C-alpha atoms as a printed R data frame, in Angstrom:
    type eleno elety resid chain resno       x       y       z
1   ATOM     1    CA   MET     A     1 -20.293  -0.341 -24.500
2   ATOM     2    CA   PRO     A     2 -22.117  -1.589 -27.628
3   ATOM     3    CA   LYS     A     3 -21.275  -4.999 -29.002
4   ATOM     4    CA   VAL     A     4 -19.534  -5.241 -32.355
5   ATOM     5    CA   LYS     A     5 -22.012  -6.675 -34.820
6   ATOM     6    CA   THR     A     6 -21.283  -7.806 -38.317
7   ATOM     7    CA   LYS     A     7 -23.804  -7.956 -41.093
8   ATOM     8    CA   PHE     A     8 -25.277 -11.292 -42.055
9   ATOM     9    CA   GLY     A     9 -22.910 -13.132 -44.396
10  ATOM    10    CA   GLN     A    10 -19.938 -10.905 -43.490
11  ATOM    11    CA   GLU     A    11 -18.716 -12.819 -40.430
12  ATOM    12    CA   ASN     A    12 -15.375 -13.611 -42.073
13  ATOM    13    CA   LYS     A    13 -14.883 -10.162 -43.597
14  ATOM    14    CA   LEU     A    14 -11.512  -8.632 -42.799
15  ATOM    15    CA   ILE     A    15 -11.494  -5.448 -40.724
16  ATOM    16    CA   HIS     A    16  -8.957  -2.730 -41.407
17  ATOM    17    CA   PRO     A    17  -6.440  -2.603 -38.512
18  ATOM    18    CA   LYS     A    18  -6.747   1.167 -38.060
19  ATOM    19    CA   SER     A    19 -10.521   1.335 -38.256
20  ATOM    20    CA   ARG     A    20 -12.850   2.340 -35.422
21  ATOM    21    CA   LYS     A    21 -14.295  -1.172 -35.419
22  ATOM    22    CA   ALA     A    22 -10.820  -2.658 -34.852
23  ATOM    23    CA   ASP     A    23 -10.286  -0.245 -31.939
24  ATOM    24    CA   GLN     A    24 -13.648  -1.259 -30.508
25  ATOM    25    CA   ILE     A    25 -12.835  -4.981 -30.741
26  ATOM    26    CA   SER     A    26  -9.432  -4.333 -29.167
27  ATOM    27    CA   ARG     A    27 -10.979  -2.400 -26.251
28  ATOM    28    CA   GLU     A    28 -13.482  -5.185 -25.597
29  ATOM    29    CA   TRP     A    29 -10.791  -7.848 -25.655
30  ATOM    30    CA   HIS     A    30  -8.521  -5.882 -23.300
31  ATOM    31    CA   ARG     A    31 -11.440  -5.294 -20.930
32  ATOM    32    CA   GLU     A    32 -12.243  -9.025 -20.821
33  ATOM    33    CA   VAL     A    33  -8.605  -9.806 -20.023
34  ATOM    34    CA   ARG     A    34  -8.548  -7.122 -17.307
35  ATOM    35    CA   VAL     A    35 -11.789  -8.384 -15.715
36  ATOM    36    CA   LYS     A    36 -10.545 -12.010 -15.707
37  ATOM    37    CA   HIS     A    37  -7.273 -10.916 -14.117
38  ATOM    38    CA   LYS     A    38  -9.113  -8.923 -11.425
39  ATOM    39    CA   LYS     A    39 -11.392 -11.880 -10.647
40  ATOM    40    CA   LYS     A    40  -8.405 -14.209 -10.319
41  ATOM    41    CA   GLU     A    41  -6.574 -11.727  -8.092
42  ATOM    42    CA   THR     A    42  -9.634 -11.235  -5.865
43  ATOM    43    CA   ALA     A    43 -10.139 -14.992  -5.570
44  ATOM    44    CA   TYR     A    44  -6.499 -15.421  -4.530
45  ATOM    45    CA   LYS     A    45  -6.792 -12.710  -1.868
46  ATOM    46    CA   MET     A    46 -10.039 -14.193  -0.527
47  ATOM    47    CA   THR     A    47  -8.452 -17.660  -0.358
48  ATOM    48    CA   ALA     A    48  -5.449 -16.335   1.580
49  ATOM    49    CA   LEU     A    49  -7.725 -14.412   3.960
50  ATOM    50    CA   GLY     A    50  -9.949 -17.476   4.354
51  ATOM    51    CA   GLU     A    51  -6.945 -19.623   5.299
52  ATOM    52    CA   LYS     A    52  -5.875 -17.053   7.903
53  ATOM    53    CA   ILE     A    53  -9.369 -16.841   9.412
54  ATOM    54    CA   ALA     A    54  -9.706 -20.644   9.387
55  ATOM    55    CA   TRP     A    55  -6.394 -20.953  11.263
56  ATOM    56    CA   PHE     A    56  -7.625 -18.581  13.962
57  ATOM    57    CA   ARG     A    57 -10.993 -20.383  14.131
58  ATOM    58    CA   ASP     A    58  -9.226 -23.720  14.634
59  ATOM    59    CA   GLN     A    59  -7.115 -22.325  17.497
60  ATOM    60    CA   LEU     A    60 -10.030 -20.809  19.437
61  ATOM    61    CA   GLU     A    61 -11.278 -22.360  22.646
62  ATOM    62    CA   PRO     A    62 -15.087 -22.824  22.575
63  ATOM    63    CA   GLU     A    63 -15.588 -21.966  26.247
64  ATOM    64    CA   VAL     A    64 -13.974 -18.501  25.973
65  ATOM    65    CA   THR     A    65 -16.528 -15.800  25.148
66  ATOM    66    CA   VAL     A    66 -14.175 -12.801  24.767
67  ATOM    67    CA   TYR     A    67 -10.405 -12.804  24.257
68  ATOM    68    CA   SER     A    68  -8.269 -10.303  26.145
69  ATOM    69    CA   THR     A    69  -5.396  -8.397  24.564
70  ATOM    70    CA   GLU     A    70  -2.840 -10.796  26.067
71  ATOM    71    CA   GLN     A    71  -4.700 -13.872  24.819
72  ATOM    72    CA   THR     A    72  -5.009 -12.350  21.355
73  ATOM    73    CA   ALA     A    73  -1.298 -11.462  21.355
74  ATOM    74    CA   ASP     A    74  -0.466 -15.082  22.252
75  ATOM    75    CA   LEU     A    75  -2.643 -16.330  19.380
76  ATOM    76    CA   VAL     A    76  -0.960 -13.956  16.928
77  ATOM    77    CA   GLU     A    77   2.487 -15.090  18.129
78  ATOM    78    CA   GLN     A    78   1.429 -18.701  17.493
79  ATOM    79    CA   TYR     A    79   0.188 -17.659  14.053
80  ATOM    80    CA   LEU     A    80   3.510 -16.022  13.206
81  ATOM    81    CA   GLY     A    81   5.374 -19.183  14.262
82  ATOM    82    CA   ARG     A    82   3.146 -21.658  12.421
83  ATOM    83    CA   PHE     A    83   5.884 -22.591   9.917
84  ATOM    84    CA   ASP     A    84   8.727 -23.038  12.437
85  ATOM    85    CA   GLU     A    85   8.543 -26.858  12.391
86  ATOM    86    CA   GLU     A    86   8.597 -26.968   8.600
87  ATOM    87    CA   LEU     A    87  11.640 -24.663   8.502
88  ATOM    88    CA   GLU     A    88  13.431 -26.911  11.000
89  ATOM    89    CA   GLN     A    89  12.679 -29.974   8.838
90  ATOM    90    CA   ILE     A    90  14.055 -28.236   5.751
91  ATOM    91    CA   LYS     A    91  17.217 -27.229   7.605
92  ATOM    92    CA   LEU     A    92  17.702 -30.802   8.852
93  ATOM    93    CA   LYS     A    93  17.353 -32.141   5.313
94  ATOM    94    CA   ASN     A    94  19.925 -29.639   4.091
95  ATOM    95    CA   GLN     A    95  22.430 -30.712   6.759
96  ATOM    96    CA   ILE     A    96  22.215 -34.390   5.805
97  ATOM    97    CA   GLY     A    97  24.094 -35.618   2.767
98  ATOM    98    CA   GLN     A    98  26.812 -34.470   0.442
99  ATOM    99    CA   ARG     A    99  24.800 -31.955  -1.589
100 ATOM   100    CA   SER     A   100  26.183 -28.497  -2.077
101 ATOM   101    CA   SER     A   101  22.803 -26.996  -3.068
102 ATOM   102    CA   ARG     A   102  19.830 -26.375  -0.824
103 ATOM   103    CA   GLN     A   103  16.835 -28.649  -1.118
104 ATOM   104    CA   HIS     A   104  13.422 -26.958  -0.978
105 ATOM   105    CA   ALA     A   105  15.090 -23.555  -1.343
106 ATOM   106    CA   SER     A   106  12.085 -21.904  -2.939
107 ATOM   107    CA   ARG     A   107   9.701 -23.113  -0.201
108 ATOM   108    CA   GLU     A   108  12.125 -22.002   2.506
109 ATOM   109    CA   ASP     A   109  12.538 -18.572   0.918
110 ATOM   110    CA   ALA     A   110   8.761 -18.166   0.491
111 ATOM   111    CA   ILE     A   111   8.121 -19.051   4.152
112 ATOM   112    CA   GLU     A   112  10.842 -16.717   5.416
113 ATOM   113    CA   HIS     A   113   9.590 -13.893   3.201
114 ATOM   114    CA   SER     A   114   5.974 -14.271   4.363
115 ATOM   115    CA   GLN     A   115   7.078 -14.506   8.014
116 ATOM   116    CA   LYS     A   116   9.121 -11.328   7.663
117 ATOM   117    CA   LEU     A   117   6.223  -9.447   6.033
118 ATOM   118    CA   GLU     A   118   3.714 -10.621   8.656
119 ATOM   119    CA   LYS     A   119   6.072  -9.783  11.526
120 ATOM   120    CA   ASP     A   120   6.733  -6.299  10.131
121 ATOM   121    CA   GLU     A   121   3.000  -5.784   9.702
122 ATOM   122    CA   TYR     A   122   2.322  -7.001  13.266
123 ATOM   123    CA   GLU     A   123   4.928  -4.671  14.758
124 ATOM   124    CA   GLY     A   124   4.003  -1.777  12.477
125 ATOM   125    CA   CYS     A   125   0.460  -0.917  11.466
126 ATOM   126    CA   GLY     A   126  -1.043  -4.146  12.775
127 ATOM   127    CA   LEU     A   127  -1.920  -7.604  11.449
128 ATOM   128    CA   GLU     A   128  -5.469  -8.020  10.182
129 ATOM   129    CA   ILE     A   129  -7.178 -10.765  12.204
130 ATOM   130    CA   PRO     A   130 -10.766 -11.596  13.197
131 ATOM   131    CA   ASP     A   131 -12.083  -9.384  16.000
132 ATOM   132    CA   LEU     A   132 -11.846 -11.653  19.046
133 ATOM   133    CA   SER     A   133 -12.981  -8.990  21.520
134 ATOM   134    CA   ASN     A   134 -16.548  -8.944  20.143
135 ATOM   135    CA   PRO     A   135 -18.691 -11.827  21.518
136 ATOM   136    CA   LYS     A   136 -21.087 -11.914  18.532
137 ATOM   137    CA   ASN     A   137 -18.218 -11.983  16.046
138 ATOM   138    CA   LEU     A   138 -16.480 -14.707  18.061
139 ATOM   139    CA   GLU     A   139 -19.664 -16.796  18.099
140 ATOM   140    CA   TYR     A   140 -20.098 -16.397  14.336
141 ATOM   141    CA   LEU     A   141 -16.437 -17.251  13.771
142 ATOM   142    CA   LEU     A   142 -16.774 -20.493  15.737
143 ATOM   143    CA   SER     A   143 -19.846 -21.477  13.697
144 ATOM   144    CA   TRP     A   144 -18.266 -20.476  10.342
145 ATOM   145    CA   THR     A   145 -17.941 -23.513   8.056
146 ATOM   146    CA   GLY     A   146 -15.114 -22.156   5.918
147 ATOM   147    CA   VAL     A   147 -17.178 -20.972   2.950
148 ATOM   148    CA   LEU     A   148 -15.358 -18.015   1.379
149 ATOM   149    CA   ARG     A   149 -18.481 -16.088   0.409
150 ATOM   150    CA   PHE     A   150 -19.347 -15.602   4.110
151 ATOM   151    CA   ILE     A   151 -16.009 -13.942   4.950
152 ATOM   152    CA   PRO     A   152 -17.509 -10.411   4.752
153 ATOM   153    CA   ASN     A   153 -19.775 -11.370   7.685
154 ATOM   154    CA   ILE     A   154 -16.687 -11.746   9.920
155 ATOM   155    CA   THR     A   155 -15.455  -8.487  11.396
156 ATOM   156    CA   LEU     A   156 -11.711  -8.057  10.935
157 ATOM   157    CA   LYS     A   157  -9.525  -5.864  13.089
158 ATOM   158    CA   ARG     A   158  -5.912  -4.742  12.846
159 ATOM   159    CA   PHE     A   159  -4.048  -5.998  15.894
160 ATOM   160    CA   ARG     A   160  -0.697  -4.432  16.740
161 ATOM   161    CA   LYS     A   161   1.976  -5.865  19.014
162 ATOM   162    CA   PRO     A   162   1.429  -4.590  22.574
163 ATOM   163    CA   GLN     A   163   4.209  -2.299  23.756
164 ATOM   164    CA   ASP     A   164   5.766  -3.483  27.019
165 ATOM   165    CA   LYS     A   165   7.032  -0.762  29.374
166 ATOM   166    CA   GLY     A   166   8.721  -3.089  31.820
167 ATOM   167    CA   VAL     A   167   7.571  -6.304  33.429
168 ATOM   168    CA   ASN     A   168   3.762  -6.171  33.475
169 ATOM   169    CA   ALA     A   169   3.760  -2.518  34.516
170 ATOM   170    CA   PRO     A   170   0.420  -0.774  33.968
171 ATOM   171    CA   SER     A   171   0.708   2.290  31.780
172 ATOM   172    CA   ASP     A   172  -0.348   5.641  33.248
173 ATOM   173    CA   SER     A   173  -0.460   7.371  29.869
174 ATOM   174    CA   PRO     A   174  -3.546   7.028  27.673
175 ATOM   175    CA   SER     A   175  -3.370   4.786  24.633
176 ATOM   176    CA   ILE     A   176  -3.016   6.146  21.115
177 ATOM   177    CA   ALA     A   177  -6.696   5.581  20.369
178 ATOM   178    CA   GLU     A   178  -7.740   7.501  23.506
179 ATOM   179    CA   GLU     A   179  -5.459  10.407  22.532
180 ATOM   180    CA   ASP     A   180  -7.027  10.527  19.051
181 ATOM   181    CA   VAL     A   181 -10.518  10.655  20.590
182 ATOM   182    CA   GLU     A   182  -9.473  13.475  22.915
183 ATOM   183    CA   ARG     A   183  -7.978  15.434  19.994
184 ATOM   184    CA   SER     A   184 -11.100  14.973  17.877
185 ATOM   185    CA   ASP     A   185 -13.262  16.167  20.812
186 ATOM   186    CA   GLU     A   186 -11.077  19.275  21.142
187 ATOM   187    CA   LYS     A   187 -11.456  20.005  17.415
188 ATOM   188    CA   THR     A   188 -15.236  19.662  17.529
189 ATOM   189    CA   MET     A   189 -15.396  21.942  20.577
190 ATOM   190    CA   GLU     A   190 -13.373  24.585  18.705
191 ATOM   191    CA   VAL     A   191 -15.682  24.452  15.679
192 ATOM   192    CA   ALA     A   192 -18.906  24.666  17.720
């Protein structure tokens, strides 16, 4: 989009509000606002993702080369319960004293809301976490210094809560991913 240029000596000249030049200036201003908002939103998302990845990195054991599904599920359960102590402290503070209102109500509500969203995501489509089943990704994650611009180098994977069919009973039916592969193979065989 071309820049709006004024003639020399006419910098302070008034522009008619319904002119094409006024529309052009308005479009440029709105675009700048939109770009700034997008940058701020992206930075916020990257910071939140960086905090999540850093939490997982801090919980990893250096001697483990590949995490199994059970170990990963345990880590995710710990992640979902990371605010339990803080919630207990807030509830204790609310029990003490003669106050009728809740102290730290906004923090408590924010924690409970985020826990509910993360739990629903974990039980539904899956929580996005670093891929702990890939040895190269795990090695890179352990060596990651926390710089946000290197987050795209870490492979992320959606991890869903494992479905238990009894007490440690092995499942005879194929997993959902295996069924999808079989269906796609059938479709390609039909086309060929």
